[in-house]
C-alpha positions in Angstrom: 63.6 95.4 62.2 66.6 93.5 60.8 66.5 91.6 58.0 68.5 88.7 56.1 68.5 89.6 52.0 70.1 86.9 50.5 70.1 87.1 46.6 71.6 84.4 45.4 74.4 86.4 42.8 77.8 84.7 44.1 77.9 81.1 44.5 80.9 80.6 46.5 78.7 82.3 49.3 76.7 78.7 49.1 77.5 75.5 50.0 76.0 73.1 47.3 76.0 69.5 44.9 77.0 72.2 41.6 76.5 68.6 39.3 73.1 69.0 40.1 71.9 72.6 41.3 73.6 75.5 39.5 73.2 79.8 39.7 72.3 81.9 36.7 71.4 85.6 37.3 71.6 85.6 40.4 68.8 82.8 40.8 69.3 78.8 42.3 68.2 76.4 40.5 68.3 73.0 39.8 70.3 72.5 36.8 69.0 70.8 33.8 70.9 66.9 33.0 70.0 66.7 29.5 73.7 65.6 28.0 75.0 68.2 26.0 74.2 67.5 21.8 71.1 65.3 22.9 69.1 65.0 20.5 66.5 61.4 21.3 66.6 59.4 24.7 64.3 56.4 24.7 64.7 54.9 28.7 61.5 52.7 28.3 60.6 52.8 31.9 57.3 53.3 30.6 56.6 52.3 26.7 57.8 52.8 23.3 57.7 56.2 23.1 60.9 58.6 23.6 61.3 60.1 26.9 62.8 63.1 26.0 64.0 65.1 22.3 64.0 67.5 19.8 60.9 66.8 18.0 57.8 63.9 18.0 58.8 61.5 20.6 55.8 58.3 19.5 57.3 56.0 18.8 55.2 53.5 16.4 55.0 49.5 17.3 55.3 47.6 14.7 54.4 43.2 15.1 54.0 44.0 19.2 56.7 45.9 20.2 56.6 46.6 23.8 58.0 47.4 26.9 58.5 44.9 29.6 60.7 45.3 32.1 61.6 48.4 32.1 63.4 47.5 27.6 61.7 47.4 24.1 61.2 43.4 24.1 62.4 42.5 20.9 63.5 39.1 22.4 60.0 37.1 20.4 62.4 35.5 17.1 59.6 37.4 14.8 60.2 41.1 13.0 59.3 43.7 16.2 60.5 46.9 15.6 59.6 50.9 16.5 59.6 53.5 14.3 60.3 57.6 15.4 59.8 60.6 13.1 63.8 61.2 12.9 63.5 64.8 11.9 65.7 66.6 14.4 65.3 63.4 17.0 67.9 62.5 14.8 68.6 63.7 11.2 72.0 65.2 11.5 73.9 64.0 8.7 77.8 64.4 8.9 77.9 63.4 12.1 76.4 62.3 15.4 76.2 59.4 18.0 74.2 56.6 18.3 74.3 54.8 21.7 72.3 51.7 23.2 72.6 48.7 26.3 71.3 45.5 24.1 70.5 42.2 25.8 70.6 39.3 22.9 68.7 36.4 23.8 70.8 34.6 22.6 74.5 32.5 23.0 77.1 33.8 20.2 75.3 34.4 16.7 71.0 33.8 16.1 70.4 31.7 13.0 68.7 35.1 12.3 69.9 38.2 11.5 69.7 40.6 14.2 70.1 44.6 13.0 69.4 46.6 16.1 69.2 49.7 14.2 68.9 51.7 11.4 68.4 55.5 10.4 67.7 57.1 7.0 65.2 59.0 4.5 62.4 56.5 4.6 60.8 53.3 5.0 62.6 50.6 2.0 64.8 53.2 0.7 68.5 53.5 1.1 69.5 57.1 0.8 71.5 58.2 3.8 71.0 55.1 5.7 73.7 54.1 8.3 72.6 50.8 9.9 74.4 48.3 12.8 73.8 43.9 12.0 74.9 40.9 13.8 75.5 38.2 11.2 73.8 34.7 11.3 74.8 31.4 10.1 77.4 28.8 10.3 80.3 30.7 7.8 80.1 35.0 8.5 77.5 34.7 12.2 79.0 36.0 14.5 80.0 39.6 12.8 79.5 42.6 13.7 78.8 45.3 10.1 78.5 48.5 9.6 76.8 49.8 6.8 77.1 53.9 5.7 75.8 55.2 2.4 75.3 58.8 1.2 72.1 60.8 0.2 72.7 59.5 -3.0 72.3 55.6 -2.2 76.5 55.5 -2.7 77.9 52.5 -0.8 79.6 55.0 2.0 81.5 51.8 3.9 80.6 48.9 5.0 83.0 47.0 7.9 83.5 44.7 9.9 83.6 45.9 13.6 84.4 42.2 15.6 83.2 39.1 15.5 80.8 39.2 19.0 80.3 36.4 20.6 77.0 37.4 22.0 75.6 36.0 26.0 72.4 35.3 26.2 70.5 38.2 29.1 74.2 40.1 29.1 73.7 43.5 28.7 76.2 44.7 26.7 76.8 49.5 25.7 77.1 49.8 21.8 78.7 53.0 20.7 78.2 54.4 17.5 80.7 57.5 16.0 80.3 59.0 13.1 81.9 62.2 11.3 81.9 61.9 7.8 83.2 65.2 7.1 86.8 64.1 8.4 86.9 60.5 8.2 86.6 59.2 11.6 84.2 56.9 12.6 84.6 54.2 15.5 82.6 51.8 17.7 82.5 50.6 21.2 81.5 48.9 23.3 81.1 48.8 26.6 83.9 51.7 26.0 86.5 49.6 24.7 86.9 51.1 20.7 86.8 48.0 18.8 88.9 47.6 15.7 90.9 50.7 13.1 88.9 54.1 12.7 87.4 54.1 9.9 88.2 57.1 7.4 86.2 56.6 5.1 84.6 60.3 4.8 81.7 61.3 2.5 78.0 63.4 2.0 74.4 63.1 4.0 71.3 65.5 3.0 68.6 66.9 5.5 65.8 64.3 4.0 66.4 62.1 7.0 63.1 61.5 8.3 63.4 57.9 9.5 65.0 56.0 13.1 64.1 52.3 13.3 64.9 50.1 16.2 65.0 46.7 16.3 65.5 45.8 12.4 66.7 47.7 8.9 65.2 49.9 6.7 63.5 46.8 4.6 63.1 44.1 7.1 62.1 40.3 6.0 61.7 37.0 6.7 62.9 34.6 8.0 66.2 35.9 6.7 66.0 38.7 9.5 64.3 38.3 13.3 64.6 40.5 16.9 65.8 38.3 19.6 67.2 41.1 22.1 66.0 44.1 24.1 67.0 47.4 24.3 67.4 49.8 26.7 68.5 53.2 27.3 68.6 54.3 23.2 70.5 58.2 22.4 70.9 60.2 20.0 73.6 62.8 19.5 74.4 65.4 17.1 78.2 65.2 17.8 81.0 63.0 18.4 80.9 61.8 21.7 83.5 59.5 21.8 87.2 59.5 20.1 89.4 57.6 23.1 88.5 54.7 25.0 85.4 55.5 27.6 84.1 54.2 31.7 80.1 53.6 31.1 78.3 55.8 33.0 74.6 55.7 34.1 72.1 58.1 32.0 70.4 61.3 33.6 66.2 59.5 33.0 65.0 62.7 34.0 65.4 66.2 33.3 66.0 67.6 36.7 67.5 65.9 39.8 65.3 63.8 41.9 67.5 63.8 45.2 65.9 66.9 46.2 69.6 68.9 46.5 70.5 71.7 49.2 71.8 74.7 48.5 72.5 76.8 52.3 75.2 80.2 52.8 78.4 79.7 54.1 78.7 81.8 56.8 76.5 82.0 59.5 73.8 85.1 60.5 74.5 86.3 64.0 71.4 89.2 65.3 72.9 91.2 67.5 70.5 92.4 70.5 67.3 89.3 68.8 63.7 89.4 70.4 62.3 87.5 68.3 62.1 86.5 65.0 59.6 88.0 62.9 58.9 86.7 59.2 60.8 84.0 56.9 59.4 84.6 53.1 60.7 83.3 50.3 61.0 84.3 46.1 61.2 82.1 43.4 61.8 82.0 39.8 59.3 83.0 37.4 60.0 79.7 35.4 59.9 77.5 38.7 57.5 74.9 38.8 58.4 72.7 42.0 59.0 73.6 45.1 61.4 74.5 47.7 60.9 73.2 51.1 63.2 74.8 54.6 65.2 73.1 57.3 66.8 75.5 59.9 69.8 75.6 61.7 70.8 77.5 65.5 74.3 76.2 65.4 76.3 77.0 62.1 74.7 73.7 60.2 76.0 70.7 63.0 72.3 70.4 63.5 68.8 71.1 61.2 65.5 71.3 62.3 62.0 71.7 61.2 58.3 72.7 61.8 56.5 69.4 63.1 52.8 70.7 63.7 53.9 71.6 67.7 57.3 73.0 68.1 60.6 72.6 66.0 63.1 69.6 66.7 65.7 68.1 65.0 65.3 66.8 61.1 65.5 64.3 58.8 66.3 64.6 55.2 63.3 63.7 54.4 61.7 66.7 56.9 61.0 70.3 55.2 59.0 73.0 55.7 57.6 75.4 52.7 58.1 78.4 53.1 54.2 79.8 54.6 54.3 77.2 57.0 58.1 78.3 58.4 56.2 82.5 58.2 53.5 81.2 60.0 55.4 79.7 62.7 59.1 81.7 63.3 58.6 83.2 66.1 58.5 80.3 67.8 61.7 79.6 67.1 63.3 79.4 70.4 66.8 81.8 70.5 69.7 81.3 72.5 71.2 84.1 74.1 72.6 86.8 73.4 73.9 85.0 69.3 72.4 82.4 66.6 74.4 81.0 64.4 71.4 81.1 62.0 71.4 79.4 58.5 68.3 78.8 56.3 69.0 75.6 54.2 66.8 75.4 51.0 65.6 71.6 50.0 65.2 71.6 45.9 62.9 69.8 45.1 61.0 68.9 41.1 59.3 65.4 40.1 62.3 64.9 37.6 60.2 67.9 34.9 59.5 70.3 37.3 61.8 73.1 37.0 62.8 74.9 40.7 64.1 78.4 40.9 65.0 80.1 44.0 64.9 84.1 43.5 66.1 85.1 47.1 65.2 84.4 50.7 64.2 87.1 53.8 64.6 86.7 57.2 63.4 89.4 59.6 63.9 89.5 62.9 62.7 91.3 65.9 65.4 93.3 68.1 64.0 96.9 69.1 61.3 97.7 71.5 59.9 100.0 69.3 59.1 96.8 66.5 57.3 95.8 69.9 55.3 98.0 71.3 53.5 100.6 68.0 51.7 102.8 70.3 50.7 103.3 74.3 47.6 105.1 75.0 46.3 106.6 78.2 43.2 107.4 78.4 42.2 111.5 77.9 39.1 110.7 80.4 38.5 108.8 83.3 36.0 109.5 85.9 36.8 109.2 89.4 37.0 105.5 91.3 36.4 103.7 87.6 38.8 101.8 86.1 40.8 102.6 83.1 42.8 101.4 80.9 46.0 102.1 79.0 45.8 100.2 76.1 49.5 99.0 74.5 49.0 98.3 70.1 52.2 96.0 69.7 53.4 93.0 67.3 51.4 90.1 68.5 55.0 88.3 68.1 55.8 89.5 71.6 53.4 87.3 73.4 56.0 84.6 72.8 57.7 86.4 75.9 56.9 88.2 79.5 55.2 91.6 79.8 56.1 92.9 83.0 53.9 97.0 83.3 54.5 99.7 85.8 53.2 102.9 86.8 56.4 105.1 88.2 55.4 108.5 88.9 57.8 111.5 88.4 60.4 110.5 90.4 60.4 107.4 89.3 58.2 105.6 92.3 56.9 102.7 91.8 53.0 103.3 91.8 51.3 100.1 90.7 52.8 97.6 89.0 51.3 94.6 86.6 53.1 91.6 85.6 52.9 88.7 83.6 55.4 86.7 84.5 53.8 86.2 87.8 50.9 85.5 86.8 49.1 88.5 87.0 49.2 92.0 88.9 47.9 93.5 92.7 44.4 93.4 92.5 44.5 97.8 91.4 46.9 97.0 87.6 46.5 93.8 85.9 47.3 93.2 82.1 44.6 92.0 80.0 43.5 90.7 76.7 46.3 89.9 74.9 44.6 89.7 71.6 44.2 91.1 68.2 48.4 93.1 68.3 47.3 94.2 71.7 47.2 93.7 74.8 45.7 96.7 78.0 47.0 97.8 81.4 43.7 97.8 83.2 44.0 100.4 86.5 41.7 100.6 89.5 41.9 103.3 90.8 42.0 107.1 90.8 45.6 108.1 90.5 45.9 111.5 91.3 46.6 110.3 94.8 49.4 109.2 93.5 51.3 111.3 91.9 52.1 115.6 91.5 52.6 116.2 88.0 52.6 112.9 85.4 54.4 110.1 85.7 55.3 107.3 83.4 53.8 104.1 82.2 57.6 101.6 81.8 57.2 98.3 79.7 59.5 95.3 80.3 59.5 92.8 77.7 61.6 88.8 78.7 62.4 85.9 76.9 59.0 83.2 78.2 61.2 80.5 77.0 64.8 80.5 78.2 64.2 83.4 81.6 68.1 84.3 80.8 67.4 88.0 80.6 65.4 90.7 80.0 65.5 92.6 77.1 65.0 96.4 76.7 62.3 99.3 78.2 58.9 101.4 76.8 58.6 104.3 78.6 55.6 106.6 78.0 54.7 109.9 79.8 51.7 111.3 80.4 50.8 114.8 82.0 48.3 115.4 85.3 46.0 118.0 83.8 46.5 116.1 79.9 43.1 113.9 81.7 40.2 115.0 83.0 38.7 113.5 86.2 35.2 113.5 85.8 32.8 113.4 89.3 30.6 110.2 88.9 
């Protein structure tokens, strides 16, 4: 018996997508796609709650704020907004980043002031306050303005970021990066920095408990209403950009939904394969998802899976789990004399499940001693009666043809049984190929056929390819070891 063990210790030995899979401590696993230093994210696909974060993700809707069309819909010309607990989610004091997409429901500047978000100590308190607003009215209307306050409610900076002529229905990406220790605060619109870098410094303390999206810390009507939609609201504990960048899509799931694959670069070429015996997987202790498998016999050119009756060419969505593959592995027709075997692992997650693969083991039968466990010749035979020679075998051989011969001491054939030709003659046959054994049925007293000893010779032949005969097993028995009883 031979086996091939795949331990995922050396990443360079495998083909895989490094943006989705990583190798850690001998385990191949799905990569955590959460952006580095992200502390809060809301994608608004289904509800107002945060999608991931370090604190409580529950959103509290005000005045009917809700999700519509995969966005936080505040575009109703009234005062709708959502509150979140900023503890751990958005309580970074001196450095951080707020990034979000906004779709205005107006052109130019709205008749009422628009406040997109605020981060502060508590409602109606101005300590540690940061917010961005779009001014209304005809005289100052159109300016985007940033406000930042320290822990004692002292103004750090009120800065005009740009004159913004909004286009109704168009989506924009806002990103505010602040460093109040070094005096480096920048605002980006669709990846382009607007205005100069703000150099003022200040101190915010740890008493930051409110993240409000859609309004300021002290909302009033009619001077302020919400008339826009918000999507992909992210908070980071560090500065994300100091120069212009290209906006990218945000991974909405912690782990890839794309079913990324990993497989060895080098194929396995077993030297004398009889049949595939078993396939086993060992999952990582943190595994929560599942793994599918495909098999290649041509070094990765073609991939196959078991369709319920045979191994056939697979699409990317057709694969087997380890249990199914193990149960049908012996049905994989080996191509003589070698195979370029590769097993592909498909890591499957719902987006939040960890998937970890520790190792895979493939076992093949490559010796007759693995196939024929034992041959038991009866020690007591009644003259003229039939008797059976019991052969204990590995069950995998029943995908192969069996030829059994009884020969005398000189090697002359006495009797032959052959499943390949449909059975033996009237006096010898192979029967009962069940339960991991078969019997050579002998219907004649052998005393006239050999002088002192004889042997059983068993040959195994590939039943699918019928290309070559493999191995011979010999079991010798002596005449004096058998008790021949008179009936």
